[in-house]
C-alpha positions in Angstrom: 9.6 -0.9 0.8 6.7 -0.9 -1.6 4.7 -3.9 -3.1 7.8 -6.2 -4.2 9.1 -6.8 -0.8 5.7 -7.4 0.5 4.8 -9.6 -2.6 8.4 -11.3 -1.6 7.6 -11.8 2.4 4.3 -13.4 1.3 5.5 -16.0 -1.1 8.5 -16.9 0.9 6.9 -17.1 4.1 3.8 -19.6 2.6 6.4 -21.7 1.0 8.3 -22.1 4.8 4.4 -22.5 6.2 3.2 -24.8 3.9 5.9 -26.9 2.0 8.5 -26.9 4.6 8.1 -29.6 7.6 11.5 -29.1 9.2 12.8 -27.3 12.0 16.6 -25.9 12.6 18.2 -26.0 15.3 14.8 -25.5 17.7 13.5 -23.1 15.1 10.3 -23.9 13.5 10.1 -23.4 10.1 6.4 -23.3 10.0 6.1 -20.6 12.2 8.4 -18.7 11.2 6.8 -18.9 7.7 3.3 -17.5 8.9 5.0 -14.7 10.6 6.9 -14.0 7.5 3.5 -13.9 5.4 1.6 -11.7 8.1 4.4 -9.1 8.1 4.1 -9.4 4.1 0.6 -9.0 3.9 0.7 -6.0 6.4 3.4 -4.6 4.3 1.4 -4.5 0.8 -1.5 -2.9 3.0 0.5 -0.2 4.5 2.0 0.7 0.8 -1.5 0.7 -0.4 -2.3 2.9 2.2 0.6 5.5 1.8 0.5 5.3 -1.7 -3.1 5.9 -2.6 -3.3 8.6 0.2 -4.4 11.0 -1.9 -2.3 13.7 -1.2 -3.6 16.2 -3.2 -4.9 19.7 -2.4 -7.8 20.8 -4.4 -9.0 24.6 -5.0 -12.1 25.9 -7.2 -13.2 29.1 -7.6 -16.4 30.1 -9.7 -16.2 33.5 -11.6 -19.4 35.3 -13.2 -19.1 38.2 -15.8 -21.3 40.9 -15.9 -22.7 39.5 -18.5 -24.0 36.2 -16.7 -21.6 33.9 -18.1 -19.7 31.7 -15.1 -16.1 30.4 -15.1 -15.1 27.3 -13.2 -11.7 27.5 -12.5 -9.6 24.3 -10.5 -6.2 23.9 -9.4 -4.5 20.9 -8.1 -1.4 20.3 -6.2 0.1 17.7 -5.4 1.6 17.1 -2.0 
């Protein structure tokens, strides 16, 4: 879903919750707005957690030559 959809839900939800004082066929638009804003915040948080999860593997190898020189090799793999 992503940041865009979460932001859209938050904006539309806050507009309904804070700017609209009406109900349509016994549906409270203020409550619908707060629910949409809350779902938008959850979507934003889940997107941030899943995209920045750090799905990377890293291995580091240290090799010492007979002369006493050490070399460090690091490999990274994105999962």
